[in-house]
Each structure stands twice: as C-alpha cells, then as structure tokens.
VEXGUNU-338779 format. One record per residue (C-alpha): residue in one letter; z, y, x; chain. Coordinates in nm, 4 decimals. Each point is the difference from the previous one (the first is absolute). Last residue first. Layout:
+---+----------+----------+----------+---+
| r |        Z |        Y |        X | c |
+---+----------+----------+----------+---+
| A |        Z |        Y |        X | A |
...
+---+----------+----------+----------+---+
END
This chain:
+---+----------+----------+----------+---+
| r |        Z |        Y |        X | c |
+---+----------+----------+----------+---+
| R |  14.5796 |  12.9806 |  -3.4956 | A |
| I |  -0.0066 |   0.1701 |   0.3389 | A |
| H |  -0.1165 |   0.3570 |  -0.0235 | A |
| G |  -0.2715 |   0.1601 |   0.2063 | A |
| C |  -0.0444 |   0.3733 |  -0.0266 | A |
| D |  -0.3556 |   0.0801 |  -0.0825 | A |
| F |  -0.3466 |   0.0274 |   0.1522 | A |
| L |  -0.0230 |  -0.1454 |   0.3490 | A |
| F |  -0.3310 |  -0.1855 |  -0.0008 | A |
| A |  -0.1965 |   0.2386 |   0.2229 | A |
| S |   0.2892 |   0.0240 |   0.2450 | A |
| S |  -0.0132 |  -0.3767 |   0.0476 | A |
| L |  -0.3545 |   0.0347 |   0.1294 | A |
| G |   0.1382 |   0.1402 |   0.3236 | A |
| G |   0.1068 |  -0.3423 |   0.1208 | A |
| W |  -0.3535 |  -0.1302 |  -0.0454 | A |
| F |  -0.1433 |   0.2856 |   0.2046 | A |
| I |   0.2729 |  -0.0239 |   0.2625 | A |
| A |  -0.0621 |  -0.3735 |   0.0413 | A |
| V |  -0.3764 |   0.0534 |   0.0321 | A |
| A |   0.0550 |   0.2698 |   0.2629 | A |
| F |   0.2506 |  -0.2345 |   0.1659 | A |
| V |  -0.2632 |  -0.2669 |   0.0515 | A |
| S |  -0.2527 |   0.2490 |   0.1347 | A |
| S |   0.2520 |   0.1581 |   0.2374 | A |
| V |   0.0901 |  -0.3416 |   0.1399 | A |
| L |  -0.3688 |  -0.0865 |   0.0503 | A |
| F |  -0.0921 |   0.3281 |   0.1683 | A |
| G |   0.3137 |  -0.0038 |   0.2115 | A |
| G |  -0.0724 |  -0.3562 |   0.1103 | A |
| L |  -0.3542 |   0.0994 |   0.0948 | A |
| A |   0.1305 |   0.2944 |   0.2007 | A |
| M |   0.2809 |  -0.2059 |   0.1536 | A |
| F |  -0.2405 |  -0.2723 |   0.1140 | A |
| E |  -0.2541 |   0.2492 |   0.1350 | A |
| V |   0.2695 |   0.1862 |   0.1916 | A |
| R |   0.1617 |  -0.3164 |   0.1355 | A |
| D |  -0.3183 |  -0.1589 |   0.1323 | A |
| G |  -0.2108 |  -0.2924 |  -0.1163 | A |
| A |  -0.0359 |   0.0842 |  -0.3666 | A |
| E |  -0.2580 |  -0.2822 |  -0.0392 | A |
| T |  -0.1955 |   0.1565 |  -0.2828 | A |
| A |  -0.2476 |  -0.1937 |  -0.2115 | A |
| M |   0.1936 |   0.0233 |  -0.3280 | A |
| V |   0.0343 |   0.3760 |   0.0341 | A |
| D |  -0.3760 |   0.0343 |   0.0392 | A |
| H |  -0.2228 |   0.1837 |   0.2458 | A |
| A |   0.1968 |  -0.1035 |   0.3045 | A |
| T |  -0.0112 |   0.2249 |   0.3083 | A |
| T |   0.3538 |   0.1185 |  -0.0546 | A |
| R |   0.2016 |   0.2943 |   0.1309 | A |
| A |  -0.1216 |   0.3037 |  -0.1981 | A |
| R |  -0.0474 |  -0.2047 |  -0.3178 | A |
| W |   0.3607 |  -0.1238 |   0.0275 | A |
| R |   0.1401 |   0.3506 |   0.0487 | A |
| S |  -0.2012 |   0.1287 |  -0.2982 | A |
| W |   0.1081 |  -0.2896 |  -0.2222 | A |
| G |   0.3687 |   0.0252 |   0.0894 | A |
| R |   0.0066 |   0.3750 |  -0.0436 | A |
| S |  -0.1851 |  -0.0054 |  -0.3318 | A |
| I |   0.2071 |  -0.2831 |  -0.1431 | A |
| G |   0.3191 |   0.1752 |   0.1077 | A |
| A |  -0.1172 |   0.3242 |  -0.1631 | A |
| L |  -0.0733 |  -0.1986 |  -0.3160 | A |
| A |   0.3539 |  -0.1418 |   0.0099 | A |
| V |   0.1482 |   0.3496 |   0.0356 | A |
| L |  -0.2160 |   0.1164 |  -0.2920 | A |
| F |   0.1306 |  -0.2904 |  -0.2101 | A |
| A |   0.3594 |   0.1021 |   0.0765 | A |
| L |  -0.0738 |   0.3571 |  -0.1079 | A |
| V |  -0.1687 |  -0.1188 |  -0.3208 | A |
| S |   0.2903 |  -0.2344 |  -0.0760 | A |
| I |   0.2580 |   0.2754 |   0.0467 | A |
| G |  -0.1981 |   0.2285 |  -0.2299 | A |
| F |  -0.0302 |  -0.2713 |  -0.2679 | A |
| L |   0.3709 |  -0.0722 |   0.0281 | A |
| T |   0.0787 |   0.3667 |  -0.0623 | A |
| W |  -0.2489 |   0.0143 |  -0.2865 | A |
| R |   0.1557 |  -0.3009 |  -0.1746 | A |
| V |   0.3545 |   0.1241 |   0.0637 | A |
| S |  -0.0891 |   0.3339 |  -0.1575 | A |
| A |  -0.1547 |  -0.1743 |  -0.3007 | A |
| P |   0.2968 |  -0.2343 |  -0.0471 | A |
| T |   0.2376 |   0.2981 |  -0.0068 | A |
| M |   0.2404 |   0.0548 |   0.2875 | A |
| A |   0.3793 |   0.0067 |   0.0450 | A |
| G |   0.0734 |  -0.3041 |  -0.2100 | A |
| C |  -0.2690 |  -0.1918 |  -0.1856 | A |
| T |  -0.2420 |  -0.0513 |   0.2875 | A |
| R |   0.2564 |   0.0550 |   0.2766 | A |
| E |  -0.0065 |  -0.3597 |   0.1241 | A |
| G |  -0.3747 |   0.0269 |   0.0459 | A |
| F |   0.0539 |   0.2876 |   0.2423 | A |
| F |   0.2022 |  -0.2016 |   0.2527 | A |
| W |  -0.1812 |  -0.3277 |  -0.0651 | A |
| G |  -0.3381 |   0.1626 |   0.0578 | A |
| L |   0.1426 |   0.1889 |   0.2977 | A |
| L |   0.0847 |  -0.3311 |   0.1639 | A |
| G |  -0.3352 |  -0.1572 |  -0.0824 | A |
| Q |  -0.2074 |   0.2958 |   0.1138 | A |
| V |   0.2101 |   0.0264 |   0.3168 | A |
| A |  -0.0677 |  -0.3670 |   0.0752 | A |
| W |  -0.3741 |   0.0409 |  -0.0614 | A |
| A |  -0.0094 |   0.3094 |   0.2204 | A |
| A |   0.1798 |  -0.1932 |   0.2764 | A |
| P |  -0.2501 |  -0.2859 |  -0.0307 | A |
| P |  -0.2850 |   0.2569 |   0.0174 | A |
| A |   0.1496 |   0.1861 |   0.3013 | A |
| L |   0.0601 |  -0.2968 |   0.2309 | A |
| L |  -0.3271 |  -0.1582 |   0.1098 | A |
| A |  -0.2421 |   0.2906 |  -0.0441 | A |
| F |   0.2537 |   0.2420 |   0.1470 | A |
| W |   0.0580 |  -0.2288 |   0.2978 | A |
| L |  -0.3691 |   0.0023 |   0.0847 | A |
| G |  -0.0317 |   0.3739 |  -0.0512 | A |
| R |   0.3016 |   0.0632 |   0.2218 | A |
| A |  -0.1499 |  -0.2196 |   0.2714 | A |
| N |  -0.3307 |   0.1893 |  -0.0081 | A |
| D |   0.1781 |   0.3350 |   0.0181 | A |
| H |   0.1957 |  -0.1212 |   0.3056 | A |
| A |  -0.3161 |  -0.1349 |   0.1648 | A |
| A |  -0.1780 |   0.3313 |  -0.0593 | A |
| S |   0.2948 |   0.1900 |   0.1484 | A |
| A |   0.0070 |  -0.2254 |   0.3053 | A |
| P |  -0.3759 |   0.0388 |   0.0406 | A |
| A |   0.0259 |   0.3834 |  -0.0151 | A |
| T |   0.2948 |   0.0349 |   0.2385 | A |
| A |  -0.1846 |  -0.0911 |   0.3199 | A |
| P |  -0.3038 |   0.2121 |  -0.0871 | A |
| K |   0.2263 |   0.3038 |  -0.0554 | A |
| M |   0.1692 |  -0.0087 |   0.3421 | A |
+---+----------+----------+----------+---+
END
C-alpha cells in the first residue's frame, strides 16, 4: 500500500511547488502594495513616520522572501525536469517543465517589483503636506 501512495504524494508536492512559484510572488506583491497604502495613510495620524517606515520595511522583506522562495522552487523544479543547460535553449515540452520555468520567470519579475516597491519605505521621512 505504501508504494502506491508515494508517487501520488510526490506528484501532489510537485504540483504545489509549481503553483507556489507561479502564484505566491504576485500575491506577495499585491499584499505589499495594499499594506503599503494602509500603513502609509497612517503616517501622520496613528503612527509616527519612523514606525511606518519600519513596518513597510518588514512587509517588503517578507514579500521579497516569498518571491525568493518562488524563484528557488521554480528553478529547482525546472532543473530536475529539463535536459537543457541554458534557460534560453529550453523547449519546455511538457506541462511540469513549462510551469517550472514560468514560475521561475514570474517569481524573478515579481522579486524585482517587490524590491523596487519596498524602496519607498526608505524615502518616507515626514508627513506630506500639499502646498
């Protein structure tokens, strides 16, 4: 009974890793943006600029770690399935290889977006006033 369940469990873990690499970094980017607006609005009200800055920095670091985990999962799944030595030379002929490479690329793009989005916390110093 155990040998029959082991491949199904491995396939399920593989599918979760593929979906994680494709969906988690965009979700982390969206959460970073929404929480950035939520906490940024409180800069001069309920929170000080320094506390908002550190809160946004923490959110950005967590989102960036999620994107790095997506990069790692997509890359490792792609390397396990492909015979190509270069990303540009791959054919991505089956679903798993295609999703793994797509997850790697999507995670990479969103890691850059999260990094640049997180830079706003470094430049948040004072309460903004319209002249």
